[in-house]
N, C-alpha and C positions, 0 to 999 in steps of 0.2 A: 192702707194704708197709711215709718217716718221718712219717707223718702224725700218729700218736697223740701222740708226745712234744711236737711243736711245738704242737698244739692244746691239750694239757694245760697247757703253759706259758701260753698266752694266757688259758685259763680261770682259772688261778691269779692272773694279773695282774689280771683283772677282779675276782676275789675280794678281792684286797688293797685295792681301792679302796673297799670298804665301810666304813661308819662303825665304828670299833672298838667291840666289845661288852664286856660285863663279863668274859666268858671270855677275851677278848683281853688285858685288863689282868692277869688272873690268870696267864696264860701268861708274860707279861713278868716278873711278880713271881717266878714259879718259876724263870725263867732266871737272875735276879739271885741268888736264893738258891743255885741250883746252882753258879753261878760262884764264889760266896763259899766254898762247901764244897770245890769241886774244886781251886781254885788252890793251897792248901797241900798237898792230898792228892796232886796229880799231880807232885810234885817228884821222886819216886823213879821212875826210868825204866829200861827194859830193851829188848830186841829179840828178835824171832823170825825165824829164817831161813825164807824161802819158796822152794821149788824145784818144778820141773816135770819129770816123768819123761821126756817126749819132747823136752825142751829143756834138756839137762844143762848147757849152757853158761850158762844163764840162772839166776842166783841173786841174790835181792834180800832186803833185810831190812825188817821191819815193826816200827816203833816201838811199844812198849807202855808202859803206866803202871799203877801200883798204887794202889788205893784200899783201904787196910787190907791184907789178905792176898789180895785179889782182883785179878787181872791184867786190864786193859782194853786194847782196841785202838781205833784210829780207823777208823770206817766209811769216811770219805772216802779215807784213805790206802790201805785195802784195795782200794777201787775202782780207784785208780790202778795198783796192782800188777797187777791182773787186767784192766786196760784196759777197764773197763765204764763206761758213761755213768751219771750220777747226776742226780737231781732233788730239790730241796729245797723244801718247802712251809713257809715261815716262819710262815704264819698258824696252822697247827696243829702246828708243830714235828715235821715228818715228813721222813725221808730215804728215797729209793727208789734201789736199785741195780739196774741193768738188765743182768743176766747173760744170756748167750746162751740158757740153759735156763729163764729166767723172771725174774720181778721179786721183789725182796726189799724189803719195806716195814718201816722201823724208826721207832718213835715214841719221842720223848724221855720218859724216866722211866717207861717201860712195860717189863714183863718179857716181853711178847708180840712175836714177830717173825712177819710174815705173808709166806709164800712161795707165789706163785701161788694166792692166795686161801685157803691153808690156814694156820691159826695154830699156832705152836710156842711153848711157854712155857719161858723160861729161868729158872733158879733165882734170878737177880738181875736187877734192872731196868737199862735203859740210862741213861746220863747225858748231859747236854747242857750245855755251858758257854757257850752263846750263839752259838757258831760251829761247833764240831765235835760229832759224835755218838760216844760211847764205848760199846763193848759188851764184856761179859765174854768174854774170849778163848776159854776152854775151851768154854763153852756155845755160843757163836756158831759156832766152828769145827765143832762137832758138828752144828749145824743145816745149815750149808753142805755138809758131807760127806754128809748124808742127802738133799739136795735139788738145788740148782743146781750143786754141785761133787761130784756123787755119786762116792764112792770116795776122796775126799781124806782124808788122815790127819794128825792132830795128835799129835806126840810131845812132851809137856810136859817130860819129863826131858832130852831132847836139844835142846829149844828150837827145834823145826822143824815146819813145816807143809808136807806134801808134796801138791801138787796132784794131781788125778785122772789116771789113765792115759788117759782119754778126752778130756782137755782138749787140743783140737786146736791145733796151731801156726798162727799167722796166715799168710795168703798175700797180704794187701793191707796196705800200710804207709803211709808218709807220701806227700805230694804236693808237687810243686814247680811253680810257675807261671812261665811265660815269655811275655813280651809280644812278639809278632811284628808285622811291618808289615801283614799282612793278617788279624790276629786274635790269639787267645790260645791257648797250648798248656798244658794241665795234664798233667804227667808224674807218674803214680801208680806208685810202686814196688810190684812184685808178686813173689811167690815161685814162681809157676807160670803157664803160659799159660791164657787163658780164651777160650771161643768167643764172639767179639764179636757173632755173629748172635743170640745169646740175651740180650744186654745191653739193658735197657730204659732209656731216658733221656727226660726231659721237663723242662719249666720251669714252675714254679708261678706263680700270679698275684702272689705277693709276692716274686718274684725269686730263688727258689732253683733251681739246676740240680740235678736228682736223677738219679743213675746207679745202677741196681740190677744187681749182678753175681751171677748164679747160680753157686753153688759157692764164692763168695768168703767168706773169714773175715777181717774187718777188725780191725786193731789201732787201735781208736778213739782211744786216747791219742796214738799216733804221728800219726794223721791230723789230730787237733785241733791239733797242734804243727807243722803243715806250713809250708813257706816260701811265703807268699802274696804277692800284689801285683797290679798292673794292675786289671782289672775284677773280680777275685776278692777279696772282703773277708773271708770266713770259710769254714772247712771243718769239716765235722761228719759223723760216721758212726754207724751203728747196725747191730747184727747181727740178721738175721732167721733163721728156722729153716734155710732152704736157700740163702740168698743174703745178700750184703752190700749195704748201701745207703750210698752216698756222696752228700753234699750240699755244694754250693758256693754261697755267697751272691754274687749278681751285683750290680754297681753300675750296669749299663746293660742295655738291651734287646739281645738277640742272637738269632741264628738257632739252631735246634736243632743241637747239635754232632755230629760223627762220632767214633766210638771205634775205636781201632786197638790191636792187641797187637803189640809189637815185641820185639826182642832176645831171642828164644827164651823169652819169658815173664818177662823182667826188669822190663818196664815196660808200663803201659797208658796210651796217649796219648788224651786227650780234646781234640779240635781244635775250637775255637770260632772260626768265621770272622766277620769284621766284617759287620754287616748290609749287604745290597746297597742301592744307591741307589734312591730312589723312581723308579718308571717311569710313564710316561703311557700305556703300552700297556694299554688297557682289557681286552683279552682275558686278559692275564696276571693282572690284578687280580681278575677274576671267577673265573679258575681257582683262584687261591689261596684265595678266599673260599669257594667251593662244593665244591672238590675233596675227596672222601672219602678222606683219607689216613691217618686214625687211627681204629681200631676199638677200643672199650673193651668188654672181656668181663668180666662180673661173675658168677662162680660163687657161687651163693647159699649162705648159712650158712658154717660153718667153725669150727674150734677147739672151744671149749666149747659152741658152738651146733651140734648135730648136725642140726637140722631135723627133718623127719618120719622116723620109723624104721619099716620094714616088719616084718611078722610074722616074716619070716625073718632079721631082724637087719640088713638093708641100710639104710645111712644116707643121707639126702638129700645131706649135705655131700660124701660120697664120690662120688656120681654126678655132681653139678654140677661139681665140680673136674675130674673126668676128662673130661667132655664139653667143658668150657671150654678145657682144655689141648689137646684134640684139634682143636677149632675154631681155636685160635690157631696150631697147627702148620700146618694147611691154608692159612690166610691167609698165613703167612710163607713157605711153600714155593711157593705159586702166584702170589703178587702182591708188589708193592713196598710195600703198605700197612703201617703200623706198628701193632703190637698192644700194648695196655696192659691188664694184668689188675688188677682190684681186689684179687685175691689169687691167687697161683700156688702156694700151699702150704696146709697145714691149719692156718690161723690164723683168729682171730676179728677181723672188721672190722665196726665199728658201721654201721648202715644209713645214717646221714647222711653218713658219711665216704666211702661208695662213689661217690656222684655228685660229691662234692668232688674225689676222685681223677680222675674223668672230666673234669671241667671244667678242673682245673689242668693236665691233660695235653693240653688243646685237642682233646678227642675230638670226632669228627664223627658217631659212632653208638654207642649204648649198649644192650647186650643183657644182661639179667639172666636167668640160667639157674636154674630151680628144678624140683622134683619135687612133685607134688600128693599130698595125703593127706586122706581124709575118712572119716566113720563108715560110709558106704555102701560095703561091700567089693566091690560089683559095678561101681562106677564105674571107667571106664578111658578112655584116649585122651589126646590132647594139645590144648592150647589156648594162646592168646596174649592177654595182658592189656595194657590201656592205663591210664594214670593218669587217673582221673575218679571222681566220687562213685559209690559202689556203688549199683546200681539193682535188685538181686535179693538174696534171702536167701543164695543160693549165693555171690555176689560178696562179701557182707559176711563170710561165714565164711572164705573163702579169704584175704581181706585180713587178717582177724583172726589167722589162723595165721601168715602171713608176717610180720606186724608184731609178733607176740608176742616176738620176739627182743630188743626194747628192754628187757625185764625183766632181761636179762643184762648190760646196759651199766651202767657205773659211775654214769652220770647219764642221764636221759632226754632230754638235750639240748633243742633247740628244739621238739621235738614232744611234750613231756610234757603239754601242754594242747591237743593237736591236736584240732580239731573239724571238723565238716562244712563250716562256713563257711571255716575256714582252708584246707581241702582245695580248696574251690572257687577261692579266691584263688590257690593254688598252681597249679591247673589253668589258670586264666586267664593266669598268668605264663608258662606253657609252651605257650600256645595257638599261638604261632608255629610250634611243631613238631608240633602235633596232627595236621595233615593228613598230614605225612610219616610220623608214627608209625603212623597208620592204614594207610597204604600198605604200610609195612614189615611190620606185623602180618599183613596179608592175604597177603603174599608168603611169610612164614614158614610160615603154615598150609598154603599151597599146596605148598611144597617139602617140608615134613615129611610131608605126605599122600602124596607120591610114593615115600617111602622107608620109612615105618613101617607095619607091619601093626597099625594101631590106629585107632579112630574119630577123625575131625576134629571137635573140639568147638567150633571157631570162635573168633572174636575177641570178647573181653569187656572190661569195664572195672570197676575198683575202686580204692580209695584205698591204693595200695602206697607206703609211706614210702620204700622204696629208690629209687623213681623221682623223688621230689620234688627239684627243683633242677637236674635235668639240662638243660643248655642245648644240646640236640641231639636228633634223633629218638631215641626210646627205647621199648623194650618189655620186658615180663617174660614169659618162655616157661615154661610148665609142661609138661615133656617127657613126663609120664606119671603114673600113680597108683601110688605105692609101697605104698599100702594095699590094692591089688588083688594077690592072690597070683600070678596069671599074669604081670601086668605087672611086678611086683617081680622076678620071675625074669628077664624080658627086660632090665630096666634093669641087672641085674647082669652082663650079657654084654658083652664088649668089642665084638663085632660090632654089636650093637644100638646101643651108644653111638656107635660110628663112624658109623652111619647117621644118627643125630641130628645129629652134628657136620657131616656132609656136607650134610644138608638146610639147616642154618643157614648154612653157607658159601655154598651156591648162592643162598639168599635174599638174603644180603648183596650178592653180585655182581649179581643182577638189580636189586635196589633201587639199587645204586650207578649202574648204567647208566641207569635211569629218572630218578633224582634229579638227577644231574649234567646230563643232557640237558635236563630240564625247567627247571632253574634257569638254565642258560646261555641257553636259548631265551627265558625270561622277561626276562632282562637285555637281550637283543637287540631287544626290541619297541620 
């Protein structure tokens, strides 16, 4: 998981194209009034020293300004010091700071600051001069110390703000681009070695090379100021919970790069080779087109969306993530196929974004992993679902539960008015993969049946939003019923989860053999 920020930007761009409303003109008027008030008030300036306990050599100063007797700081300047990304929504006068531990949302002229959807009220409102957001220093430092910079301390008498002890030093810094005769080399400065076998890389449809480094902590400000050139136009990074995501904007179509760790951990090299010349070898073309080289694993739910919760407290999101990671490890260890996770940690990913991740990664197979839960406590077993209009009451209920996550999303995206007619159109659009998806579903049921001591409930169909838009064979697997007391206990066991992962792995390998053989045979006719 940089999909959310980029998509949010596009959403806001579309928003700005709307015809200005009365509220829009009111906000502009408030900006002018605020600027008139602040210009004379912000003449008196001071500064606060910012230090980090585990980076004693790093000491910076933060400019502050006084409005009357109250000291204010710039939100944008604070973001630079802590190397966090920002997002500004000019339409509603809102600033968002993306700290590693969460999002801080600031609204002009409001005394409320929202941190990870929890509101904190400051004694005084923020100010906005049309360009920068100013916050009351003492109150805002208190909010940060209690939330995203937990443990940080502000000493007003000594004019210092001490960052938290847990604020981890960065281990990924700036990048340097070198153009070579046979391609492009991106040299990323690192502070420690990384296992390149776990690094995920893919290229999006709009030309971003994405590199996700587990264990990485990226200095986003340093990366944004990297020395670029050649086919790399822009560099951008964001911090995930357990990994760093690096993004490089490409100016040309390229092959997927290789990643190497060198110099004892001093640099991470991303080698982008020039695209190979077109070939007339038909067999190579067919192999490239049909070869199942990228498997997308989608562990259902995550983050604020726990999914179904059993009587014993076991959460669906915990089971699906564990099974998904186990499946990914089996694929990586036993094959040369690439594994892409829609999430590999406990974070929330909107439904519509999951197939987008799969498509942008050029996935060839999409498996969404879930755990069932119904009112009937006696129901148990495993089943595999296809995308199609629900044809039974059971299918309608299962789809309703899995789709209910959209209530947690900031907006309901394109499916807010989703209807049966729209579902049929989506199913028709994916009809090219329906036959393959049916074959995959049948193989999944067969292989899970060989490893699980539970009833095989068969292949079914319903309108799962998470499958909509996948341009590849795709299924949703309900691995068991967490609402059943006995099956919840099984799903909580590592050995049982491993059996599920092994069943899914064998299903993928059998489907791969049949799929590639059938496709190439069809092309040879």
